[in-house]
BAFI-3210 file (N, C-alpha, C; in Angstrom, 3 decimals, decimal comma, padded with zeros to 6 digits):
// residues 140
n [1|2|3|4|5|6|7|8|9|10|11|12|13|14|15|16|17|18|19|20|21|22|23|24|25|26|27|28|29|30|31|32|33|34|35|36|37|38|39|40|41|42|43|44|45|46|47|48|49|50|51|52|53|54|55|56|57|58|59|60|61|62|63|64|65|66|67|68|69|70|71|72|73|74|75|76|77|78|79|80|81|82|83|84|85|86|87|88|89|90|91|92|93|94|95|96|97|98|99|100|101|102|103|104|105|106|107|108|109|110|111|112|113|114|115|116|117|118|119|120|121|122|123|124|125|126|127|128|129|130|131|132|133|134|135|136|137|138|139|140]
n.u [146,734|146,997|146,522|147,835|146,773|148,711|149,752|150,083|153,337|154,927|155,903|154,775|155,455|153,156|152,837|153,925|154,584|152,171|153,141|155,519|157,646|158,492|161,739|163,946|165,265|167,280|169,500|171,768|174,993|177,426|179,955|179,491|179,508|180,734|183,251|181,671|179,481|177,455|176,040|178,130|178,004|178,763|178,295|175,527|174,957|175,865|174,043|171,669|172,164|172,203|169,533|168,209|168,655|167,008|164,311|164,881|166,402|164,464|162,679|164,320|165,020|167,488|171,005|172,001|173,575|174,807|174,676|174,453|174,223|171,843|170,773|171,252|170,265|170,859|168,818|168,401|170,379|171,606|171,460|173,167|171,280|168,909|166,176|166,261|164,243|163,934|162,515|161,362|160,723|160,036|160,843|161,146|161,478|163,791|165,296|167,549|167,965|166,932|165,303|165,287|163,631|164,530|163,711|164,668|163,721|163,884|163,179|162,683|163,271|162,153|160,353|158,411|157,658|158,841|158,825|161,235|162,219|165,283|166,995|167,032|167,089|167,855|168,473|170,148|170,027|171,435|170,543|172,489|174,465|176,031|178,647|178,878|177,967|175,618|172,186|168,978|166,046|163,628|160,373|157,400]
n.v [154,003|150,583|147,809|144,664|141,601|139,090|135,663|133,911|133,948|132,808|129,806|127,249|124,428|121,740|119,908|121,112|121,699|123,376|125,283|126,159|128,759|130,963|131,995|132,708|133,152|132,023|131,829|129,488|129,966|129,542|129,720|128,461|125,799|122,389|120,338|118,577|119,977|120,127|121,767|122,713|120,901|122,143|124,836|124,845|124,078|126,350|128,269|127,209|127,503|130,299|130,874|129,446|130,877|133,068|133,069|132,387|134,678|136,676|135,854|135,887|138,478|139,576|138,833|135,572|132,355|129,514|126,418|123,699|121,285|119,240|117,405|116,796|116,461|115,562|115,402|115,555|116,424|119,758|122,160|124,564|127,417|126,442|127,617|128,256|127,808|128,535|127,256|127,588|126,561|126,989|124,558|124,132|126,076|126,927|127,915|129,485|128,616|127,655|125,352|124,577|123,686|123,265|123,384|122,894|123,736|123,169|124,986|124,029|123,781|126,182|126,493|124,583|124,422|122,586|121,416|120,357|118,729|119,351|119,455|119,036|120,086|120,013|122,305|123,820|126,859|129,446|132,149|135,051|137,487|140,768|140,125|137,582|135,631|133,197|134,150|134,721|133,787|136,112|136,260|135,311]
n.w [-001,702|-002,114|-000,117|-000,136|000,912|002,504|002,768|005,944|006,979|008,863|009,794|011,949|013,904|013,833|015,943|018,152|021,576|023,562|025,408|024,433|023,336|020,726|020,513|019,059|015,755|013,089|010,284|009,217|007,785|005,059|006,366|008,749|008,313|008,047|006,383|004,964|004,310|006,108|008,977|011,669|014,715|017,101|016,547|016,399|019,026|020,423|019,514|020,526|023,251|023,458|022,696|024,669|027,025|026,997|028,138|030,918|031,520|031,371|033,406|035,673|035,715|034,998|034,769|033,655|033,846|032,122|033,653|033,412|030,858|030,465|028,712|025,289|022,081|018,795|016,111|013,339|010,467|009,872|007,333|005,216|004,605|005,705|007,589|010,861|013,679|017,044|019,844|023,177|026,576|030,017|032,324|035,054|038,050|040,419|043,559|042,800|040,255|036,888|034,798|031,394|028,399|025,085|021,683|018,318|015,134|011,668|008,796|005,592|002,002|000,356|-001,818|-001,438|001,476|004,334|007,714|010,023|012,936|014,353|016,533|020,094|023,514|027,038|029,423|032,189|033,844|035,903|037,957|038,215|040,038|039,698|040,220|039,403|041,094|042,365|042,652|044,188|042,349|041,435|042,964|041,242]
ca.u [147,594|146,288|147,218|147,590|146,962|149,635|149,533|150,930|154,649|155,638|155,488|154,888|155,226|151,805|152,846|154,710|153,942|151,532|153,887|156,765|157,641|159,543|162,671|165,025|165,328|168,572|169,827|173,199|175,666|178,523|181,047|179,090|179,455|181,940|183,670|180,601|178,383|176,501|176,384|178,848|177,211|179,129|177,602|174,128|174,925|175,998|172,782|170,692|172,471|171,725|168,066|167,741|168,776|166,057|163,249|165,444|166,790|163,238|162,142|165,228|165,190|168,911|171,986|171,961|174,705|174,554|175,392|174,441|173,494|171,365|170,561|171,357|170,067|170,801|167,863|168,603|171,420|171,212|172,176|173,208|170,015|167,762|165,781|166,090|163,406|164,261|161,387|161,774|159,752|160,585|160,367|161,044|162,203|164,219|165,650|168,453|168,133|165,784|165,522|164,646|163,599|164,662|163,586|165,069|163,039|164,403|162,263|163,441|162,616|161,280|159,286|157,395|158,255|158,590|159,453|161,891|162,885|166,684|167,713|166,350|168,008|167,413|169,592|169,915|170,639|171,359|170,544|173,734|174,565|177,083|179,927|178,835|177,538|174,186|171,259|167,622|165,136|162,518|159,055|156,575]
ca.v [152,852|149,326|146,826|143,309|140,637|137,991|134,528|133,834|133,482|132,201|128,412|126,718|122,975|121,365|119,161|121,845|121,811|124,703|126,215|126,565|130,137|131,271|132,921|133,121|132,568|132,298|131,004|129,208|130,381|128,628|129,751|127,634|124,410|121,568|119,945|117,825|120,893|120,179|122,777|122,187|120,693|123,159|126,085|124,662|124,105|127,744|128,956|126,689|128,129|131,687|130,856|128,906|131,814|134,183|133,019|132,558|136,077|137,439|135,455|136,306|139,932|139,902|137,920|134,144|131,595|128,104|125,590|122,301|120,803|117,970|116,516|117,484|115,428|115,970|114,502|115,615|117,361|121,114|122,565|125,984|127,851|126,100|128,670|127,595|128,442|128,025|127,362|127,247|126,652|126,749|123,301|124,310|127,212|126,676|129,131|130,293|128,030|127,390|124,338|124,993|122,752|123,987|122,605|123,616|123,245|123,715|125,178|123,657|123,806|127,353|126,381|123,707|124,353|121,531|121,643|119,170|118,948|118,989|119,382|119,435|120,101|120,401|123,093|124,493|128,186|129,992|133,611|135,520|138,923|141,443|139,487|136,203|134,733|132,867|135,012|134,169|134,167|136,854|135,613|135,705]
ca.w [-001,613|-001,961|000,713|-000,613|001,999|002,193|003,680|007,130|006,531|009,988|009,961|013,303|013,903|014,269|017,205|019,143|022,891|023,630|026,250|023,777|022,853|019,760|021,148|018,168|014,406|012,458|009,132|009,167|006,554|004,698|007,352|009,880|007,852|008,021|005,046|004,295|004,004|007,221|009,971|012,829|015,916|018,086|016,201|016,802|020,496|020,855|019,235|021,487|024,535|023,369|022,707|025,940|028,148|026,853|029,154|032,266|031,695|031,658|034,707|036,750|035,581|035,031|034,191|033,938|033,311|031,896|034,630|033,003|029,690|030,999|027,567|023,994|021,077|017,391|015,466|011,887|010,058|009,496|006,127|004,868|004,017|006,546|008,526|012,152|014,695|018,372|020,757|024,536|027,673|031,351|032,905|036,501|038,638|041,793|044,293|041,972|038,924|036,024|033,772|030,146|027,273|023,822|020,451|017,119|013,935|010,419|007,675|004,400|000,693|000,292|-002,821|-000,860|002,821|005,307|009,013|010,550|014,223|014,171|017,809|021,329|024,647|028,378|029,934|033,460|033,989|037,253|038,035|038,844|040,294|038,916|040,506|038,917|042,177|042,279|043,388|044,131|041,271|042,034|042,972|040,082]
c.u [146,750|147,135|146,819|147,807|147,925|149,402|150,462|152,265|155,463|155,106|155,732|154,615|153,863|151,804|153,709|153,926|153,377|152,278|155,182|156,599|158,787|160,449|163,770|164,849|166,663|168,753|171,329|173,769|176,826|179,668|180,758|179,106|180,808|182,256|182,633|179,432|177,303|176,970|177,042|177,907|177,509|178,469|176,146|174,015|175,017|174,700|171,692|170,913|171,991|170,201|167,530|167,785|167,775|165,011|163,797|165,886|165,599|162,733|163,009|165,462|166,656|169,755|171,717|173,206|174,275|175,351|175,404|173,684|173,095|171,136|170,632|171,294|170,002|169,918|168,056|169,695|170,808|172,088|172,189|171,883|168,782|167,448|165,449|165,238|163,666|163,083|161,848|160,591|160,479|159,983|160,213|161,877|162,508|164,535|166,533|168,520|166,812|166,175|164,669|164,711|163,620|164,501|163,968|164,429|163,616|163,278|163,089|162,591|161,655|160,146|158,134|157,818|157,831|159,318|159,999|162,524|164,324|167,435|166,750|167,309|167,277|168,628|169,197|170,714|170,508|171,375|171,809|173,688|175,712|178,462|179,976|178,438|176,046|173,359|169,862|166,869|163,981|161,205|158,213|155,570]
c.v [151,612|148,368|145,441|142,337|139,543|136,871|134,610|133,229|132,851|130,792|127,970|125,226|122,629|120,692|119,814|121,950|123,227|125,731|126,704|127,963|130,324|132,328|133,406|132,454|132,960|131,358|130,759|129,518|129,433|128,601|128,862|126,142|123,710|121,173|119,159|118,714|120,938|121,231|122,099|122,043|121,723|124,492|125,992|124,716|125,531|128,509|128,507|127,335|129,583|131,739|130,417|129,880|132,971|134,173|133,101|134,002|136,949|137,142|135,974|137,807|140,340|138,830|136,470|133,509|130,144|127,299|124,120|122,131|119,385|116,932|117,355|116,411|116,063|114,956|114,432|116,619|118,710|121,526|124,076|126,325|127,411|127,308|127,980|128,437|127,741|128,307|126,910|127,312|126,345|125,459|123,404|125,514|126,854|127,987|130,053|129,800|127,810|126,338|124,681|123,856|123,592|122,997|123,486|122,940|123,950|123,817|124,991|123,790|124,974|127,244|125,505|123,431|123,137|121,910|120,316|119,521|118,462|118,786|119,646|119,272|120,463|121,044|123,733|125,784|128,622|131,517|134,042|137,033|139,506|140,855|138,039|135,176|134,434|133,823|134,409|134,670|134,912|136,074|136,169|136,709]
c.w [-001,349|-001,145|000,232|000,536|001,563|003,185|004,886|006,716|007,653|010,199|011,393|013,259|014,493|015,628|018,280|020,455|023,032|024,485|025,612|023,184|021,858|020,364|020,208|016,810|013,801|011,271|009,112|007,782|006,245|005,710|008,561|009,553|007,956|006,575|004,268|003,899|005,061|008,212|011,176|014,025|016,984|017,821|016,651|018,322|021,025|020,638|020,203|022,854|024,552|023,452|024,064|027,089|028,079|027,964|030,574|032,537|032,030|033,064|035,849|036,766|035,689|034,380|034,591|033,326|033,141|032,924|034,251|031,695|030,070|029,904|026,306|022,920|019,690|016,673|013,948|011,587|009,704|008,315|005,985|004,195|004,770|007,422|009,836|013,089|016,015|019,297|022,137|025,489|028,967|031,883|034,412|036,918|040,082|042,481|043,460|040,523|038,203|035,003|032,562|029,129|026,001|022,678|019,285|015,917|012,718|009,402|006,407|003,150|000,561|-000,731|-002,350|000,583|003,638|006,591|009,533|011,888|014,079|015,482|018,949|022,489|025,930|029,041|031,256|033,492|035,436|037,149|038,758|039,045|039,463|039,132|040,049|039,946|042,018|043,147|043,262|042,903|041,929|041,972|041,822|040,396]
res [m|t|v|v|p|r|p|n|t|l|l|t|p|a|d|l|h|p|d|m|e|l|v|m|r|v|m|p|m|p|k|d|a|n|g|n|g|d|i|f|g|g|w|i|m|a|q|v|d|l|a|g|c|v|l|p|g|r|i|s|r|g|r|v|a|t|v|a|v|n|e|f|v|f|r|n|a|v|s|v|g|d|l|l|s|f|y|a|r|i|e|s|v|g|r|t|s|m|k|v|h|v|e|v|w|a|e|r|q|p|t|d|p|i|l|v|k|v|t|e|a|h|i|t|y|v|a|i|d|l|e|g|k|p|r|p|v|p|a|a]
***
């Protein structure tokens, strides 16, 4: 069997902060679009929330809940067929809460790929126990 090398197929933004970690990739579908053909902002917000809780879940070693969306900025429209990459980094860890920065980049034009930052957000999550009550974040 002959193995044919292929080029790196995972595009990463050149100016991405070095602490950002790829936590999720998804492609929006026609059901996620509004009447203009753009992807609903609420759909993007839900995906950002899902991606944003990955690192706090790891750090807290358990359940987390969103307690605040401190900032949410839509920079460019998202279209059906864009491949969205969600990058996150922990900004701070408190006794029970963690602040996360999330950036969303769209990979467009498969024949001549380009990357465009479409959204970024700052979200606060809190570690919770089985009853939904805040609990301390374990020491690192």
